[in-house]
N, C-alpha and C positions, 0 to 999 in steps of 0.2 A: 788314546784319545779318548774313547768309551768308557776306561774306566772312570776317568777326570769328567766327563759328563755322566755317568750314572751316581756319583759321588756329591756333585752336583744339587742332582736331583734329592737323592735321602738327602741332603743338608735341607734343601730348601722344603723338601715334606716334613722334615723335624721343625721347622721354626713357623711354618703354616700350623702345624697341629700345638706346639708351645703356645702359639700367637692365640687360637682357638681357643683353646683349654681357659686360657687367659681371660679371655674376653666374656668366657662364660661361668667363670667364676666368678661369687659373688665379691663385693670391696665395700670398707666403710672408709665413712670421714667423719669430720666433725662438725656440726655448727652453731656456732656463736654469735647472738646478737642483741644488740641494744646496752652493751655495758656500761653508756654514759660516764666515761673517764672523766673526774672533772678533781682538780686538786683540793684535798683535805674532805675527799669522800671516802665511803668505804666502798667504791667501786673496783678503787686498784686492788684491794686485797680479795675481792672476789674474785676478779678476773687472773690476779695471781693462784688463788686456788682452782681454779679451771683449767690453768697451762700446768701447775706441778701436776695434777691427778694426768691432763694428756702426755706430757710428758713419760709418766710411769707405764703407759698402755701401749702393747707391741701389735696391736690390729687394727691400727688405723693408717689411712694412707696419706692424708693431706685434713687441713681444717679450712672452714670458709667463715668468714666474717660476715655480717649482714647488716651492716650499717650502724647510726647512730652509736661511734665506737667512742666519739667523745661529745661530752653535753654541751657545748658551747663552739666547736670548732675551731677553738684558739692554737694558733700555734703552737703553744707551750703544753695543751693538752694532745694535741698531734705529733709533736716529738716524742712525748712519756709515751704515749700509745705506741709508736712503730718500737720502743725500746724495751716494752713490754712483750709483745709479739712476737719479735725476735727471739726470746729466751725458748721459744717454741722449739722443739727437736723434727717435727713436721715440716711440710712444706707450708705456707697457707697463702690464700687469697681475700680479696678484700673490697668492698662495693661501701659507699657515702650512704649516708643516712643525712633525713633533713635537718638534724641536728650538725654535723658535720658542714653541712651547705647554707644552713639560713643565715647564720651569724657567725660566718668565715671572715675574720679579721681580713683576711688574703685575698679573699675574693675566689675562696678555692685553689686556689695555688699553691698554698703549700702543702694541703692534702694530695695533689697531682704530683708534687714534687717529689715527697715523702716515700710515698708509695708506689710510684713509679707509672702510675696509667688510672684511667678514669673508666675501664672498663676490661675483661678480661676473656679469653678462650683460650681452653685447654682441651683434652681430651683422655680419657683414664676408663680403663674398663671398657671400650667398644661405647661408651657413652661421652656426647659433648656437655660441656661446662660452660653457660655462659655468663656474663654477673653485670653489671655497668648501673651509674649512678641515679639515681633515683630525683633528684630536687626534689623543690622549687630554689633556685639558686638564689640567694640572696634577697629574694622578696618573700614576705609573708603570702602565702598560696597554697590551694592543693597539690600535692605534689607534679609535677611536667617531665616526662622522661625527657631530655633535650632532642633540639636536632638533631645535634651530631650524633646523640645514643640511637636515635631513630634511622636515621641513612645506615649505621656501621648495621644496626639490627636487620633492617631491609638489603644491603647488599651482603649475607651470611649465605653461603652455600646453603643451599635449599635441602628439605628430606632427610635432616641428618639426624638420629636420635638424641635428644638433647635436654639437659637441664638446667631452667634459668634461675638465677637467683637475684632477688630486690629487695631493698629494704620494706619499702610499701606492699601491701595487696594491690595486686593487678586488676581492682576494681574502682567503684568512684570515686576511691581515695586518688585514684590520677586520673588528671584531667584529659590525658589521651590514651585511655584504658583501653581502647577498642581499637584503636592503631596499634597498640604494642599488642593485643593479645592476633590480632590476625598477621603482624608480622612474626610473631613467634610460633604462631600454625607452621604458615610459612615454610620456616626453616628446622620444623622437625622437632619444635620442643613438646614432651609429653609428660613434663611435672616439672613444676614449679615451687621457689623457696621463699619464705619473705620472715619479716619480720614485725616493728613498727608497735606490735599491739600489747608486747609485754607478756604473751601466753601463748601455750598451743591452740591452735586453733584448725580445724581442720576446713579447706573452701574448696569451690569449683568455679574455675573462669571461664563458660560459656564452652565446658567440656574437657579444660585443660585441667586435672588435679591438680593440687594445690595443699602446702600447710605454711603456717607462720609458726616461728619456735617463740620460747620462751625468753624472756632477757636472762643476761648471767646473776645478774643483780639478786641479791636475797634482801627478803624483809620479813614482817612479823608470821607471814602463812608458809616459807617454804624459805629452803638455806638456798645458796649457791647452785649454780648449775648450766647443764647445756644440754643440745641434742644429737644422738647418734645415727646417722642415717647408712642404712646398707643397703647396696644397689645390687640388684640381677640384670639379667638381661630382657628382662620382661617385668620388671616389679620391682618396689620399693617398701622398706619397712621402717620406722622411728621408732625409738628408747631413748626417754629422758633419763640424763641422769645427774641424781642429786646428789651435792657432798655435804653431807652433814657436819657442825662441828665435833671435833673429834674424832674426825678421820672415817666416819661410818659414810656407803656409799652405797645408794638406794637405785634400782634401774626400774626402767616404769616402761613398758613399752604400750604405746599410744596407736598405732596406725602402720597399717601396712593396704598396698594397693595395686592392681596390676598396672600396668602403662603401657596401653597398647599405641599405636599410631590414633593420633587425633586429627581427624579433619573439618576445615571451616564450614561450618553451615548458617552462619549468623547472615542474615539479609541487611545490606547498607542502602541506606538514601541516596539521592543525588548528591550529597554534601559527603559521601563519607559516615554520616552517624547510622547506629543500629539500633534497633527498636528499643533496646533497655538503655536509653540516653535519657538518665531522667530531670534535664535542664530544658532551655529555653531554646529551641530549633531554630534553623536558618528560615522555617515558614515563618515566623515573627515576622521578619522583614517585610512581606507580602502586607501585613495589615497597616505599614505605617508608609505608604509611598511617597511621605516628605522626605524621605533621607534617600539621596540617591548616591551610589558609588561611583565617582568618577574612575577611577583605578584603583587596581588590588595587585600586590603580589606576595609571594611566599621567599622568604630569605633562608638561605641555607642555614642558616645559625639562628639561634633564641636570642631574642633581643630585648632588652630588661633597663631599657631605659627610655625616655622621650627626645625631642625634637630640639634643635636651633632649626631656624626661619629668617630668613630676608630674601625679599623681592620673588623671585620666580622659583626660588632654590629653597633646598633644606637639606636639613644631616644627621643622620642618627648614627647611634654605634650597636654593635653588637657583641653578644656574649666572647664569641670566638676571636676577640681583638681588632675589629674592621671598623674605620669608621667610612662611612658611605655620604656621599653625595646626592641626590636624588632633583631630577629636574619636575617641580611641581604641575607641568603641566599634562603629562602622560605618565608620572612615576618611572623614569628610563635614569638607569644609575649614570651618572655623570662622570664620577671618580669613584675608587675605592682605597682604601691603603693597610695595609694589616700591620700591628704593634705585635709585641711580644708577650702582651699579656691581655687576659680578660680584659673586659670592660664592661661598665656595670653604671659606668657616669652617664647623667643628659647632659652634651655639651650646650655651652653658650659661645652669640656669635656679638662680637662687637670692634667695629671699625677693622671690617675687614679680615678680622681675627676670628680663627674658631678657637676653643678653648674647654678642655676635658683631661678628668682624672685615669689614669690608667693602672691596672694591679701591678705592673712592672715598676710601681715608684715612682711612675712622671706624673708629674702635668702639663701637658702638651697645648701649646699654639701652632695651630698651622695656617697658612693662606687658605682662607674659606673656598677661593677659587678655583685653584689649582690642586690643596691638598699637599701643599709643599711644607714643611717641617721650618718653623721660624726659632722656634727654642722649644727648650723642656729641661724643668727643673725637677731633680728629684728630690722626692719624701726618701726617708728612713726604711719606709714601707708602703704597703699597695696603698692607691689610692683610687675609694671607694665611691667616693663622694664627687656631687655636682656642683661646680663651682659658679658663680653668679660674680658679674665685672662691675663695676658702679666707678664713672669718672675716672676710666683707665687705669683701675687697681682689681686686680682678679683675686677672691676671696676663695679660700678652699681649704676643706678640713679632709684630712688622710685615717692611717693606721698605725702612725706612730706618734702620735699622742700632741703634735703640734698642728696648730694652725695655722693657714700662710696668708699673710699679703704679698702679693706680686705686681710688680710693674705688667700691663698689658704689653705693651713695648717689648720689653726685653728678656722678660722674667724674674729680673732681679728682684732680692727679699725687700721690701717697703719695711715690713714687723713681723714677728714670731711670736706665736702665745703657745709657751711647752706645757702648759698645767692640764691637759685633757686627757681623761680620764677611759682607756678605753677607744674605742674607734670610730670613725665617723664616716654616716653611708647618704646622711641627705644635703639637702641643698639647703642652704644658710639663706636667711632675711637680712638683707642688707641697705641701710639707708643713711643719711649724714649723722646720726646720731650713734646706732649700734649697729653690731651684727650679731645676729642669734643663732644657735643651731646645738643640737643632741646628740649626745654619743650614747653607745653602748656600756658605759661606765654608770650611764644611772643618772647622769649631769644633763641641765640646759644651761647654756653659758652665752654669755652677753658680755661682750668685747664692745671698749672703743674703737669705731672704725679710722679714725687717725691714729692713734698709736697700738690698741692691741691689747689695753690695759684692761684686767678683767672688772667690767661693771657691778656684775651679781652671778652666783651661780643657782640654778634649783635644781631640787633634787627629787628622784622618784619618789612616789609616797609609800611604793611596797619595796619590803626589801631586795627579792630575783632581781639580776640585770637584764633578765626577757621584759621586765616593766619599763624597761626606759624610754626617753620620749626622744628615740634614735632615728627612726625610720620616718618621723613626721616632718613635712618641711612646714616649720614654723612662718605665721601670717602676723602683721600689724597691723592695727585698727585702734582707733578712740583712744592713742597711748596705752593700748595694750597690747600684747603677746598672747596667740591661741596656738595650743597645740590639742592632739589627741594622741592618747599615751596607750599601749597594751592594757592597761586597767579597768579599760574599756572606758573611759571619761574623757571630756572635753575639759581642758584648763584655763583657765583666763590669770593672767600675770599682767600687774603693772610692770609696762614696759623701763619705767626710770629706775625703779628696783627690784623687781622680780620677787616681790611679792605676792603671793597667790591670792586672791581675789574673789573667784566661786572657780565652781566646777559645774559640768553638765551628764547628766548620766546618761551614756549610750555614746560609744566609738571604738575606737582601736587606734588606728595611726593615718587616716583619710580626713583631711579640711580642706578649708578651701574660703576663698572670698568674694562676694559679689565684684560684679566691675567696678563697681562705686566707693567701694571699699565699707559700705556701711551696714554689711549684713556677711555673720561668719555663717559657715553652712557645714553639716556634718554629715554622717551615715552611723547607725549601731551595726553589730555583727548580725543583726536579728530583724530584717527587714521593713527598715524604718529610716526614714531620713528625718532630719527637722533643722532649722533657722531661727537666730536669733540677732538681734542686732547687737551690733560691737560693742554701742554704749549703754547695753541695758546696765541697771540698778539691781543692784544684789548686795543680801548681805556681808560683811567681810565674812569670805572663807568658807560661805556657808552653799550647799546647793540652788544652782538656778531653777527654780520651779517650773514647772510645763506651762503653767499661766502668764509665764515671762517671755516662751517663745512666741514669735510670728505663726510656726505651726510646727508640729509634728506629726508626721504621716506613715502608712503602710506604702513600699516603696517597690513593692514586686521582686527585689532581690533575693528572696529567701535565705539563708545562712551568707556571710558575705564577710571576708577577711582583708580585700586587697586594702594594700596600703595608697593607691594611685589619690592623688588630690583631686577635691571636685571644683569645678571650674565652671563661672557661669558666662553666657555669651547671649547679647539679646534675648533677657528676660528667661535664657533657659537655665535651668542649673546640670550641669553636665555631671551625670554621677558613673565612672569606670566602676567594675566587679569584676572579681577575679577568675571569672567563667566566660570571657571575653563579650559578655553583655553591655550595651552603652544605654544607659539611661537617661529622657531628658522632662526633665520637670519644670512646673511653672515656679519661679521666682515669688511670685506673688502671695500664693498657698499652697505650693506643692504638688499639685496638683500633677496627673501622668500628664506629658505631650507625645511621646513618641519612644518606641526602644529599639533599636539597632543592634542585629547579633554581628560581632566584627571576627569570632574566631570562638575558638573551645578554653582561650588559656586566658590568664591576666591581663587587663589590658595598662599599658604604662603611660606615662604623664602625657597629656594630650596639647597639642598647638590648634588653636582656634584664630581665626582673622575674619574680618569682612573686607568684601572686594564691591566696589558695584552696586550695592544693595543685596551681595549674594554672601551668606554665611559659608564656611569650609571649617571642616576637621579634619584634622591629620592627626591618624591614630597609628599605634602598633600594639601589639602582643605576642606577650615574651615566647611562644611558638615560633616567632619569625613571621607572622602576619605584619603586613603595612598595606594603608588604605588612607586614599583620601574619599570622603565624605562632601556634600553637597548638600543643606539645608534648605527647604523649596518654603517652610514658615514666612 
């Protein structure tokens, strides 16, 4: 017995000694980011060169990919990326970037399905490695770590020496950067690695040392390449490896740093914002007491769509795949129902039914009062778009190249238009003459409401599909269709023919109409808003001069890229922003009436109404904030 115990002690001591030596020995891994794989580009050849080089090395333990693996987040690109990454002889880990998530035809489902996760955690050499996606998912806005990722970070075992990987730099490029940094310090993160800027950079996030890595892409100034990190128990060094044509390899040491424990010394105000917060703070709400929050709560998931409302109830969807019914009196959740896919679709209410799309490929109708599923019509792929209902017919786009008209009663097909290039994410305009919607294939389509026959198609004026009229919810007035396009212009088209009548400088994806339909409302990306009459005269195909505008004024939003539509209610033009601020301006002259901060994230489509002389605004933000406001003006 003594010999057996002694042998066990010796064996345990040897194992502990081996573990100690292993944990104290340095190890190395490769970091590749911003590969931007796209059909027909040189990106695949650049990444193949990196992978071939990696497979020839024998001193690396694993590879981490830092996001923007694809250029447009398409299923084709993701599957091709996975096949290429699988040719590595080393284990690899991956996080998604904004290019993988913003233009995802599957609503980010394919990335999760193909790679198997949206965040990772593993240990190596005495270090814990953490990685997660950055957002923004499906909406143009600054990055925002999703609520699900934040809850994961906040639930990690604290104080474990860790390295964090995310596509974005964790500075003000990320709307909830302060929450992220606070969670990382609590978890024990001592070093961060990112990409996004396509260059090697040294940064520091309130005491956490960090670097950004170069893109794997080659250009005129540098060949394809990547970075190699070497990690010790208390330090790190980084070497860039450049792969020149012809086989020559160049190694450039460019960073080293000690990695001590990091404490959180940042002071936060009552709303959790640090002193470094650079945008409007919640104190702005004190300046405008005419806005009163009736109630407010925080959902556990991101919310990336607007509301349906009827009577004393409202309904909204979540990115985690839930539909929730709330009581307007106090915000109480009356019922919640989980679905198999993420939901980015703003629901619509008609005849007691709630209709929306889901990334599982379904167009659903529920009994609005109870949440019971009445029918589901399956599309060939994800349904990201928001439906509209007119005269008992549901109109909805999808990601399978088909636009559908369905019977509200049972989901049966009325007609299908199969000529859509790219996926649809917008809510269409529908009236008795036409249904109008855009897609990420570059086209704006007008279909006959009764038959689905193509009336006309307008194409984006610039070549890249990223300039498609796809995120904008089109509006119609004075016999014209108005859209805001990412080329930073608003376009007016003849509703009957699709002929371009004129364009207005300034815009991106957000547009709106006054309540009476006489005035078009828009905002630019750079601190201004403007309005013009829907029936304004302009030389055919030309630019509308500022002299023809009703007004163009500074709006206080600063740099702003949110796609949410502008809304007018009771003479107030409501302008939602990408940083959680809601601006109200006078319809008459554009003068500022009030500002209210809802959140620090993108505001989704608003729901407004007047009841007994009182004006209400129901709003949500991408971080899951839901709030009902009463306006006392």
